[in-house]
GUTI-350278 format. One record per residue (C-alpha): residue number from 0; x, y, z. Coordinates in steps of 0.1 Angstrom, whole numbers, plus 5000, padded with zeros to 4 digits. Each point is the difference from the previous one (the first is absolute). Last residue first. Layout:
GUTI-350278
<num = NUM	px = X	py = Y	pz = Z>
...
end
This chain:
GUTI-350278
<num = 439	px = 5213	py = 5421	pz = 4681>
<num = 438	px = 4986	py = 5026	pz = 4977>
<num = 437	px = 4991	py = 5035	pz = 5013>
<num = 436	px = 4971	py = 5022	pz = 4991>
<num = 435	px = 5007	py = 5037	pz = 4999>
<num = 434	px = 5003	py = 5030	pz = 5022>
<num = 433	px = 5030	py = 4989	pz = 5020>
<num = 432	px = 4984	py = 5009	pz = 5034>
<num = 431	px = 4967	py = 4985	pz = 4988>
<num = 430	px = 5017	py = 4969	pz = 4989>
<num = 429	px = 5017	py = 4997	pz = 5034>
<num = 428	px = 4967	py = 5006	pz = 5018>
<num = 427	px = 4984	py = 4971	pz = 4979>
<num = 426	px = 5030	py = 4978	pz = 5009>
<num = 425	px = 4994	py = 5009	pz = 5037>
<num = 424	px = 4964	py = 4988	pz = 4997>
<num = 423	px = 5013	py = 4968	pz = 4984>
<num = 422	px = 5023	py = 4994	pz = 5030>
<num = 421	px = 4973	py = 5010	pz = 5025>
<num = 420	px = 4976	py = 4974	pz = 4986>
<num = 419	px = 5028	py = 4974	pz = 5000>
<num = 418	px = 5008	py = 5009	pz = 5036>
<num = 417	px = 4964	py = 4996	pz = 5011>
<num = 416	px = 4998	py = 4967	pz = 4982>
<num = 415	px = 5031	py = 4988	pz = 5020>
<num = 414	px = 4987	py = 5014	pz = 5033>
<num = 413	px = 4969	py = 4979	pz = 4996>
<num = 412	px = 5021	py = 4969	pz = 4992>
<num = 411	px = 5021	py = 5008	pz = 5030>
<num = 410	px = 4970	py = 5002	pz = 5022>
<num = 409	px = 4988	py = 4966	pz = 4986>
<num = 408	px = 5033	py = 4984	pz = 5009>
<num = 407	px = 5000	py = 5014	pz = 5035>
<num = 406	px = 4964	py = 4989	pz = 5006>
<num = 405	px = 5010	py = 4964	pz = 4991>
<num = 404	px = 5028	py = 5000	pz = 5024>
<num = 403	px = 4979	py = 5016	pz = 5028>
<num = 402	px = 4973	py = 4974	pz = 4995>
<num = 401	px = 5025	py = 4972	pz = 5003>
<num = 400	px = 5014	py = 5014	pz = 5031>
<num = 399	px = 4965	py = 5005	pz = 5014>
<num = 398	px = 4992	py = 4963	pz = 4993>
<num = 397	px = 5028	py = 4987	pz = 5022>
<num = 396	px = 5035	py = 4988	pz = 4990>
<num = 395	px = 5017	py = 4966	pz = 5003>
<num = 394	px = 4968	py = 4981	pz = 4999>
<num = 393	px = 5012	py = 4978	pz = 4970>
<num = 392	px = 4976	py = 5016	pz = 4975>
<num = 391	px = 5008	py = 5034	pz = 5015>
<num = 390	px = 5037	py = 4995	pz = 4992>
<num = 389	px = 4993	py = 4991	pz = 4964>
<num = 388	px = 4977	py = 5031	pz = 4996>
<num = 387	px = 5026	py = 5022	pz = 5017>
<num = 386	px = 5026	py = 4988	pz = 4975>
<num = 385	px = 4977	py = 5006	pz = 4971>
<num = 384	px = 4993	py = 5035	pz = 5013>
<num = 383	px = 5037	py = 5007	pz = 5003>
<num = 382	px = 5004	py = 4989	pz = 4964>
<num = 381	px = 4973	py = 5023	pz = 4988>
<num = 380	px = 5016	py = 5028	pz = 5020>
<num = 379	px = 5032	py = 4992	pz = 4982>
<num = 378	px = 4984	py = 5002	pz = 4965>
<num = 377	px = 4981	py = 5032	pz = 5009>
<num = 376	px = 5029	py = 5019	pz = 5016>
<num = 375	px = 5029	py = 4990	pz = 4977>
<num = 374	px = 4997	py = 5002	pz = 4963>
<num = 373	px = 4966	py = 5015	pz = 4993>
<num = 372	px = 4998	py = 5022	pz = 5032>
<num = 371	px = 5036	py = 5010	pz = 4996>
<num = 370	px = 4994	py = 5010	pz = 4964>
<num = 369	px = 4969	py = 5020	pz = 5009>
<num = 368	px = 5019	py = 5019	pz = 5027>
<num = 367	px = 5029	py = 5007	pz = 4977>
<num = 366	px = 4975	py = 5012	pz = 4974>
<num = 365	px = 4984	py = 5023	pz = 5025>
<num = 364	px = 5033	py = 5017	pz = 5008>
<num = 363	px = 5009	py = 5004	pz = 4963>
<num = 362	px = 4965	py = 5013	pz = 4994>
<num = 361	px = 5004	py = 5026	pz = 5027>
<num = 360	px = 5034	py = 5011	pz = 4989>
<num = 359	px = 4988	py = 5006	pz = 4965>
<num = 358	px = 4970	py = 5020	pz = 5012>
<num = 357	px = 5022	py = 5023	pz = 5021>
<num = 356	px = 5028	py = 5004	pz = 4974>
<num = 355	px = 4974	py = 5009	pz = 4973>
<num = 354	px = 4982	py = 5024	pz = 5023>
<num = 353	px = 5033	py = 5016	pz = 5010>
<num = 352	px = 5011	py = 5004	pz = 4964>
<num = 351	px = 4967	py = 5015	pz = 4992>
<num = 350	px = 5003	py = 5025	pz = 5029>
<num = 349	px = 5033	py = 5012	pz = 4987>
<num = 348	px = 4987	py = 5004	pz = 4965>
<num = 347	px = 4970	py = 5018	pz = 5014>
<num = 346	px = 5022	py = 5025	pz = 5018>
<num = 345	px = 5021	py = 5006	pz = 4969>
<num = 344	px = 4968	py = 5006	pz = 4980>
<num = 343	px = 4987	py = 5024	pz = 5026>
<num = 342	px = 5032	py = 5021	pz = 4998>
<num = 341	px = 4997	py = 5000	pz = 4962>
<num = 340	px = 4964	py = 5011	pz = 5002>
<num = 339	px = 5009	py = 5028	pz = 5024>
<num = 338	px = 5027	py = 5013	pz = 4977>
<num = 337	px = 4977	py = 4999	pz = 4970>
<num = 336	px = 4973	py = 5019	pz = 5020>
<num = 335	px = 5026	py = 5025	pz = 5010>
<num = 334	px = 5007	py = 5007	pz = 4963>
<num = 333	px = 4962	py = 5003	pz = 4994>
<num = 332	px = 4997	py = 5027	pz = 5027>
<num = 331	px = 5031	py = 5019	pz = 4989>
<num = 330	px = 4987	py = 5001	pz = 4964>
<num = 329	px = 4966	py = 5012	pz = 5012>
<num = 328	px = 5018	py = 5026	pz = 5022>
<num = 327	px = 5018	py = 5014	pz = 4969>
<num = 326	px = 4969	py = 5001	pz = 4979>
<num = 325	px = 4976	py = 5019	pz = 5024>
<num = 324	px = 5029	py = 5022	pz = 5011>
<num = 323	px = 5004	py = 5013	pz = 4964>
<num = 322	px = 4966	py = 5017	pz = 4999>
<num = 321	px = 5006	py = 5034	pz = 5016>
<num = 320	px = 5034	py = 5002	pz = 4985>
<num = 319	px = 4987	py = 4993	pz = 4964>
<num = 318	px = 5019	py = 4971	pz = 4986>
<num = 317	px = 4968	py = 4980	pz = 4993>
<num = 316	px = 4990	py = 5025	pz = 4972>
<num = 315	px = 4970	py = 4986	pz = 4981>
<num = 314	px = 5002	py = 5002	pz = 4963>
<num = 313	px = 4980	py = 5017	pz = 4972>
<num = 312	px = 4988	py = 4996	pz = 4964>
<num = 311	px = 4971	py = 5018	pz = 4984>
<num = 310	px = 4981	py = 4998	pz = 4968>
<num = 309	px = 4976	py = 5022	pz = 4982>
<num = 308	px = 4972	py = 4998	pz = 4974>
<num = 307	px = 4979	py = 5026	pz = 4983>
<num = 306	px = 4965	py = 5005	pz = 4985>
<num = 305	px = 4997	py = 5028	pz = 4975>
<num = 304	px = 4982	py = 5032	pz = 5008>
<num = 303	px = 4973	py = 5009	pz = 5025>
<num = 302	px = 4984	py = 4974	pz = 5024>
<num = 301	px = 5034	py = 4982	pz = 5001>
<num = 300	px = 5003	py = 4963	pz = 5007>
<num = 299	px = 5035	py = 4995	pz = 5014>
<num = 298	px = 5015	py = 4965	pz = 4999>
<num = 297	px = 5026	py = 4993	pz = 5026>
<num = 296	px = 5029	py = 4976	pz = 5005>
<num = 295	px = 5019	py = 4997	pz = 5032>
<num = 294	px = 5033	py = 4983	pz = 5010>
<num = 293	px = 5013	py = 4997	pz = 5036>
<num = 292	px = 5035	py = 4986	pz = 5004>
<num = 291	px = 5013	py = 4985	pz = 5033>
<num = 290	px = 5031	py = 5015	pz = 5015>
<num = 289	px = 5029	py = 4979	pz = 5014>
<num = 288	px = 5003	py = 5000	pz = 5038>
<num = 287	px = 4975	py = 4971	pz = 5000>
<num = 286	px = 5028	py = 4978	pz = 4986>
<num = 285	px = 5016	py = 4999	pz = 5034>
<num = 284	px = 4967	py = 4988	pz = 5014>
<num = 283	px = 4998	py = 4973	pz = 4974>
<num = 282	px = 5036	py = 4988	pz = 5007>
<num = 281	px = 4992	py = 4999	pz = 5038>
<num = 280	px = 4967	py = 4982	pz = 4993>
<num = 279	px = 5019	py = 4974	pz = 4979>
<num = 278	px = 5024	py = 4995	pz = 5029>
<num = 277	px = 4970	py = 4995	pz = 5023>
<num = 276	px = 4984	py = 4974	pz = 4977>
<num = 275	px = 5033	py = 4981	pz = 4996>
<num = 274	px = 5005	py = 5000	pz = 5037>
<num = 273	px = 4964	py = 4986	pz = 5004>
<num = 272	px = 5008	py = 4974	pz = 4974>
<num = 271	px = 5029	py = 4987	pz = 5021>
<num = 270	px = 4977	py = 5001	pz = 5030>
<num = 269	px = 4977	py = 4977	pz = 4982>
<num = 268	px = 5028	py = 4976	pz = 4991>
<num = 267	px = 5010	py = 4998	pz = 5037>
<num = 266	px = 4963	py = 4995	pz = 5010>
<num = 265	px = 4996	py = 4974	pz = 4973>
<num = 264	px = 5029	py = 4978	pz = 5012>
<num = 263	px = 5014	py = 4985	pz = 4968>
<num = 262	px = 5035	py = 5014	pz = 4994>
<num = 261	px = 5010	py = 5009	pz = 5036>
<num = 260	px = 4984	py = 4968	pz = 5012>
<num = 259	px = 5018	py = 4979	pz = 4974>
<num = 258	px = 5034	py = 5014	pz = 5010>
<num = 257	px = 4993	py = 4994	pz = 5037>
<num = 256	px = 4988	py = 4965	pz = 4993>
<num = 255	px = 5031	py = 4991	pz = 4980>
<num = 254	px = 5022	py = 5013	pz = 5029>
<num = 253	px = 4979	py = 4981	pz = 5025>
<num = 252	px = 5005	py = 4967	pz = 4983>
<num = 251	px = 4971	py = 4978	pz = 4987>
<num = 250	px = 4999	py = 4963	pz = 5009>
<num = 249	px = 4966	py = 4997	pz = 5017>
<num = 248	px = 4997	py = 4966	pz = 5016>
<num = 247	px = 4969	py = 4981	pz = 4989>
<num = 246	px = 4967	py = 4998	pz = 5018>
<num = 245	px = 4972	py = 4979	pz = 4985>
<num = 244	px = 4967	py = 5018	pz = 5004>
<num = 243	px = 4972	py = 4975	pz = 4997>
<num = 242	px = 4969	py = 5010	pz = 4981>
<num = 241	px = 4974	py = 5021	pz = 5017>
<num = 240	px = 4967	py = 4985	pz = 5013>
<num = 239	px = 4971	py = 5019	pz = 4987>
<num = 238	px = 4991	py = 5036	pz = 5009>
<num = 237	px = 4965	py = 5007	pz = 5015>
<num = 236	px = 4982	py = 5032	pz = 4992>
<num = 235	px = 4991	py = 5017	pz = 5032>
<num = 234	px = 5018	py = 5032	pz = 4991>
<num = 233	px = 4979	py = 5005	pz = 4969>
<num = 232	px = 5023	py = 5004	pz = 4969>
<num = 231	px = 5024	py = 5028	pz = 4991>
<num = 230	px = 5032	py = 4980	pz = 4994>
<num = 229	px = 5018	py = 5017	pz = 5029>
<num = 228	px = 4970	py = 4999	pz = 5023>
<num = 227	px = 4997	py = 4963	pz = 4994>
<num = 226	px = 5036	py = 4994	pz = 5008>
<num = 225	px = 4996	py = 5020	pz = 5032>
<num = 224	px = 4968	py = 4981	pz = 5010>
<num = 223	px = 5017	py = 4967	pz = 4992>
<num = 222	px = 5030	py = 5009	pz = 5023>
<num = 221	px = 4976	py = 5011	pz = 5028>
<num = 220	px = 4979	py = 4968	pz = 4997>
<num = 219	px = 5032	py = 4979	pz = 5001>
<num = 218	px = 5012	py = 5018	pz = 5031>
<num = 217	px = 4966	py = 4995	pz = 5017>
<num = 216	px = 5001	py = 4963	pz = 4991>
<num = 215	px = 5035	py = 4998	pz = 5015>
<num = 214	px = 4988	py = 5015	pz = 5032>
<num = 213	px = 4971	py = 4976	pz = 5003>
<num = 212	px = 5022	py = 4971	pz = 4991>
<num = 211	px = 5024	py = 5010	pz = 5029>
<num = 210	px = 4971	py = 5000	pz = 5024>
<num = 209	px = 4990	py = 4966	pz = 4987>
<num = 208	px = 5036	py = 4988	pz = 5005>
<num = 207	px = 5001	py = 5013	pz = 5035>
<num = 206	px = 4967	py = 4981	pz = 5008>
<num = 205	px = 5016	py = 4968	pz = 4986>
<num = 204	px = 5031	py = 5004	pz = 5022>
<num = 203	px = 4977	py = 5005	pz = 5030>
<num = 202	px = 4982	py = 4968	pz = 4991>
<num = 201	px = 5033	py = 4981	pz = 4998>
<num = 200	px = 5011	py = 5013	pz = 5034>
<num = 199	px = 4966	py = 4991	pz = 5015>
<num = 198	px = 5003	py = 4965	pz = 4988>
<num = 197	px = 5035	py = 4996	pz = 5013>
<num = 196	px = 4991	py = 5016	pz = 5033>
<num = 195	px = 4972	py = 4974	pz = 5004>
<num = 194	px = 5028	py = 4975	pz = 5005>
<num = 193	px = 5009	py = 4972	pz = 4975>
<num = 192	px = 5001	py = 4962	pz = 5001>
<num = 191	px = 4970	py = 4998	pz = 5024>
<num = 190	px = 4976	py = 4981	pz = 4977>
<num = 189	px = 4978	py = 5031	pz = 4994>
<num = 188	px = 5030	py = 5022	pz = 4998>
<num = 187	px = 5014	py = 4980	pz = 4971>
<num = 186	px = 4968	py = 5003	pz = 4981>
<num = 185	px = 4998	py = 5037	pz = 5008>
<num = 184	px = 5036	py = 5003	pz = 4988>
<num = 183	px = 4991	py = 4983	pz = 4967>
<num = 182	px = 4969	py = 5022	pz = 4994>
<num = 181	px = 5022	py = 5031	pz = 5008>
<num = 180	px = 5027	py = 4988	pz = 4976>
<num = 179	px = 4974	py = 4997	pz = 4972>
<num = 178	px = 4988	py = 5035	pz = 5006>
<num = 177	px = 5036	py = 5011	pz = 5001>
<num = 176	px = 5007	py = 4986	pz = 4966>
<num = 175	px = 4971	py = 5017	pz = 4984>
<num = 174	px = 5008	py = 5033	pz = 5018>
<num = 173	px = 5037	py = 4998	pz = 4988>
<num = 172	px = 4990	py = 4994	pz = 4964>
<num = 171	px = 4976	py = 5030	pz = 5002>
<num = 170	px = 5028	py = 5021	pz = 5014>
<num = 169	px = 5026	py = 4989	pz = 4974>
<num = 168	px = 4975	py = 5007	pz = 4972>
<num = 167	px = 4993	py = 5034	pz = 5016>
<num = 166	px = 5037	py = 5007	pz = 4999>
<num = 165	px = 4999	py = 4993	pz = 4963>
<num = 164	px = 4971	py = 5024	pz = 4994>
<num = 163	px = 5016	py = 5027	pz = 5021>
<num = 162	px = 5034	py = 4998	pz = 4982>
<num = 161	px = 4985	py = 4999	pz = 4965>
<num = 160	px = 4976	py = 5029	pz = 5007>
<num = 159	px = 5028	py = 5020	pz = 5015>
<num = 158	px = 5022	py = 4994	pz = 4970>
<num = 157	px = 4971	py = 5011	pz = 4978>
<num = 156	px = 4996	py = 5032	pz = 5021>
<num = 155	px = 5037	py = 5007	pz = 4996>
<num = 154	px = 4998	py = 4994	pz = 4962>
<num = 153	px = 4969	py = 5022	pz = 4997>
<num = 152	px = 5015	py = 5028	pz = 5021>
<num = 151	px = 5031	py = 5000	pz = 4980>
<num = 150	px = 4981	py = 5000	pz = 4967>
<num = 149	px = 4979	py = 5029	pz = 5013>
<num = 148	px = 5031	py = 5020	pz = 5009>
<num = 147	px = 5015	py = 4993	pz = 4966>
<num = 146	px = 4969	py = 5013	pz = 4983>
<num = 145	px = 4998	py = 5031	pz = 5021>
<num = 144	px = 5037	py = 5007	pz = 4993>
<num = 143	px = 4992	py = 4995	pz = 4963>
<num = 142	px = 4973	py = 5026	pz = 5002>
<num = 141	px = 5025	py = 5024	pz = 5016>
<num = 140	px = 5024	py = 4992	pz = 4972>
<num = 139	px = 4973	py = 5011	pz = 4976>
<num = 138	px = 4996	py = 5032	pz = 5020>
<num = 137	px = 5038	py = 5007	pz = 4995>
<num = 136	px = 4998	py = 4992	pz = 4963>
<num = 135	px = 4971	py = 5025	pz = 4996>
<num = 134	px = 5021	py = 5026	pz = 5019>
<num = 133	px = 5029	py = 4994	pz = 4977>
<num = 132	px = 4977	py = 5005	pz = 4970>
<num = 131	px = 4985	py = 5032	pz = 5015>
<num = 130	px = 5035	py = 5014	pz = 5006>
<num = 129	px = 5010	py = 4991	pz = 4964>
<num = 128	px = 4968	py = 5017	pz = 4988>
<num = 127	px = 5009	py = 5032	pz = 5019>
<num = 126	px = 5034	py = 4999	pz = 4983>
<num = 125	px = 4983	py = 4995	pz = 4966>
<num = 124	px = 4977	py = 5029	pz = 5007>
<num = 123	px = 5028	py = 5025	pz = 5008>
<num = 122	px = 5023	py = 4988	pz = 4972>
<num = 121	px = 4995	py = 5030	pz = 4976>
<num = 120	px = 4983	py = 5029	pz = 5016>
<num = 119	px = 4963	py = 4997	pz = 5004>
<num = 118	px = 4977	py = 5014	pz = 4973>
<num = 117	px = 4971	py = 5020	pz = 5014>
<num = 116	px = 4972	py = 5003	pz = 4975>
<num = 115	px = 4976	py = 5028	pz = 4990>
<num = 114	px = 4971	py = 5001	pz = 4975>
<num = 113	px = 4983	py = 5032	pz = 4992>
<num = 112	px = 4968	py = 5015	pz = 4986>
<num = 111	px = 4998	py = 5038	pz = 5001>
<num = 110	px = 4968	py = 5020	pz = 4995>
<num = 109	px = 5003	py = 5037	pz = 4989>
<num = 108	px = 4978	py = 5031	pz = 4998>
<num = 107	px = 4973	py = 4985	pz = 5022>
<num = 106	px = 4963	py = 5007	pz = 4990>
<num = 105	px = 4989	py = 4967	pz = 4987>
<num = 104	px = 5022	py = 4974	pz = 5017>
<num = 103	px = 5003	py = 5022	pz = 5031>
<num = 102	px = 4962	py = 4998	pz = 5006>
<num = 101	px = 4990	py = 5017	pz = 5032>
<num = 100	px = 5005	py = 5035	pz = 4986>
<num = 99	px = 4997	py = 5032	pz = 5020>
<num = 98	px = 5036	py = 4998	pz = 5012>
<num = 97	px = 5011	py = 4999	pz = 4964>
<num = 96	px = 5022	py = 4970	pz = 4991>
<num = 95	px = 5036	py = 5010	pz = 4992>
<num = 94	px = 5016	py = 4966	pz = 5001>
<num = 93	px = 4987	py = 4964	pz = 5006>
<num = 92	px = 5025	py = 4973	pz = 5008>
<num = 91	px = 4994	py = 4963	pz = 4993>
<num = 90	px = 5019	py = 4970	pz = 5014>
<num = 89	px = 5018	py = 4968	pz = 4996>
<num = 88	px = 5027	py = 4989	pz = 5024>
<num = 87	px = 5020	py = 4968	pz = 4992>
<num = 86	px = 5003	py = 4974	pz = 5028>
<num = 85	px = 5034	py = 4995	pz = 5015>
<num = 84	px = 5023	py = 4976	pz = 4983>
<num = 83	px = 4999	py = 4962	pz = 5006>
<num = 82	px = 5031	py = 4980	pz = 5010>
<num = 81	px = 4991	py = 4999	pz = 5037>
<num = 80	px = 4965	py = 4988	pz = 4993>
<num = 79	px = 5013	py = 4973	pz = 4977>
<num = 78	px = 5021	py = 4987	pz = 5030>
<num = 77	px = 4973	py = 5005	pz = 5026>
<num = 76	px = 4979	py = 4971	pz = 4988>
<num = 75	px = 5027	py = 4976	pz = 5012>
<num = 74	px = 4992	py = 5009	pz = 5036>
<num = 73	px = 4964	py = 4987	pz = 4996>
<num = 72	px = 5013	py = 4967	pz = 4987>
<num = 71	px = 5022	py = 4997	pz = 5030>
<num = 70	px = 4971	py = 5010	pz = 5023>
<num = 69	px = 4980	py = 4972	pz = 4984>
<num = 68	px = 5027	py = 4975	pz = 5007>
<num = 67	px = 5001	py = 5010	pz = 5036>
<num = 66	px = 4962	py = 4998	pz = 5003>
<num = 65	px = 5000	py = 4965	pz = 4984>
<num = 64	px = 5027	py = 4989	pz = 5025>
<num = 63	px = 4978	py = 5012	pz = 5029>
<num = 62	px = 4969	py = 4984	pz = 4985>
<num = 61	px = 5015	py = 4965	pz = 4998>
<num = 60	px = 4985	py = 4981	pz = 4971>
<num = 59	px = 5026	py = 4991	pz = 4974>
<num = 58	px = 5031	py = 4999	pz = 5022>
<num = 57	px = 4981	py = 4983	pz = 5029>
<num = 56	px = 4985	py = 4973	pz = 4978>
<num = 55	px = 5033	py = 4992	pz = 4982>
<num = 54	px = 5017	py = 4998	pz = 5034>
<num = 53	px = 4975	py = 4976	pz = 5013>
<num = 52	px = 5004	py = 4977	pz = 4970>
<num = 51	px = 5038	py = 5002	pz = 5001>
<num = 50	px = 5000	py = 4991	pz = 5037>
<num = 49	px = 4981	py = 4968	pz = 4994>
<num = 48	px = 4968	py = 4987	pz = 5016>
<num = 47	px = 4996	py = 4963	pz = 4991>
<num = 46	px = 5013	py = 4978	pz = 5028>
<num = 45	px = 4975	py = 4972	pz = 4999>
<num = 44	px = 4980	py = 4995	pz = 5032>
<num = 43	px = 5009	py = 4969	pz = 5020>
<num = 42	px = 5011	py = 5020	pz = 5030>
<num = 41	px = 5020	py = 4978	pz = 5024>
<num = 40	px = 5032	py = 5011	pz = 4984>
<num = 39	px = 5030	py = 4977	pz = 5006>
<num = 38	px = 5013	py = 5002	pz = 4964>
<num = 37	px = 5014	py = 5035	pz = 5004>
<num = 36	px = 5019	py = 4993	pz = 5032>
<num = 35	px = 5015	py = 4967	pz = 4986>
<num = 34	px = 5010	py = 5018	pz = 4968>
<num = 33	px = 5019	py = 5026	pz = 5021>
<num = 32	px = 5019	py = 4973	pz = 5018>
<num = 31	px = 5008	py = 4984	pz = 4966>
<num = 30	px = 5012	py = 5033	pz = 4986>
<num = 29	px = 5022	py = 5006	pz = 5030>
<num = 28	px = 5019	py = 4967	pz = 4992>
<num = 27	px = 5026	py = 4988	pz = 5024>
<num = 26	px = 4976	py = 4978	pz = 5020>
<num = 25	px = 4989	py = 4981	pz = 4968>
<num = 24	px = 4980	py = 4970	pz = 5012>
<num = 23	px = 4998	py = 5015	pz = 5035>
<num = 22	px = 4975	py = 5026	pz = 4989>
<num = 21	px = 4976	py = 4974	pz = 4987>
<num = 20	px = 5004	py = 4980	pz = 5032>
<num = 19	px = 4990	py = 5030	pz = 5020>
<num = 18	px = 4970	py = 5007	pz = 4979>
<num = 17	px = 4988	py = 4964	pz = 5006>
<num = 16	px = 5010	py = 5000	pz = 5037>
<num = 15	px = 4979	py = 5031	pz = 5008>
<num = 14	px = 4965	py = 4997	pz = 4987>
<num = 13	px = 4998	py = 4964	pz = 4989>
<num = 12	px = 5015	py = 4987	pz = 5033>
<num = 11	px = 4981	py = 5020	pz = 5026>
<num = 10	px = 4969	py = 4978	pz = 5000>
<num = 9	px = 5021	py = 4968	pz = 5000>
<num = 8	px = 5021	py = 5014	pz = 5029>
<num = 7	px = 4969	py = 5008	pz = 5020>
<num = 6	px = 4985	py = 4965	pz = 4993>
<num = 5	px = 5032	py = 4985	pz = 5014>
<num = 4	px = 4996	py = 5019	pz = 5032>
<num = 3	px = 4964	py = 4990	pz = 5003>
<num = 2	px = 5009	py = 4963	pz = 4996>
<num = 1	px = 4991	py = 4980	pz = 4970>
<num = 0	px = 4987	py = 4965	pz = 5009>
end
């Protein structure tokens, strides 16, 4: 007849010994340890939700990104505006109309019809168009910044979904096993093999797991709500199970990352365009010191005699003492704007290098943790659990020691999935710091 202790080992065997034996087959292989973790899911639902699919939804539907792109199109309309001349002036003048008359067309001695146009000095409008073009490029980089921010949030949220879903798998698996353990300990208690404390201990562990499940479900709901907000769908829309994230070590060097960030980071490029815009403003304000030309043509309809025509040409005088300060101070203002933009660019470049270094350091640290979990912690904890199982079967350790060994393994599995989520979240931060997608 099978004893209660033997029954306990039989119940535990498929959940802990099987995975442990799998990890022992290739103890040197991190990939095998990782495979063991991914194939131990209790959730039978197919992994169908992909990162690419969610990104496509967000980039096509997110209102914030649509707004940024609309602003970029709006800025582009300023380029032809900057190139355009001022409106022509068309008018009529009535001369020598008697005071007693209310009809100058009939009683006036002369009616003049004229057209007048201001012609800007050569190069003024082209420089203004250059400034408008640079401003458009700057706004476009702002839209790109919004896009990169959204991509980062989507990737980090996806990593959170993965981590929480897999930790829920471990939690559900633990609850199923603990329910079986509780039944076994009750059976042993009924025949006097265990104390009531063993039963209570297992029940407390189960209650703790249920509390943990509640917290994880809340984390999952929050992550789903964030993803739904990003892709502009109702917040309660459920998101399917995400596909496995297989961590790989990132091989990029800091020097390459720094160079890429200075080339691709949209904020850096946007500030470069801001400097171009301010320099074009300086050149345009300097060109304002040159006079514009006013031309005027007139047709004179004479009451008496032959009709006549006349023409006029004139210029403004920007060098007049009472007007020159307007131009010199405008030049000074735009020159200082260039200096301020260059100073902001240098500050941004420094901050970009810090962000790259910070994100790179975090993912290196997380990868080392993941590697230790795969190569050392999880396989050795499996082996320790097997040893405890063998000792428990021969009455060398008590039930609480066995439970502690199993709980330690499951806690490490939870920590592993949390580390994987944080690793991919760090990769998203690194891509955001560099300003482009990375291959690894």
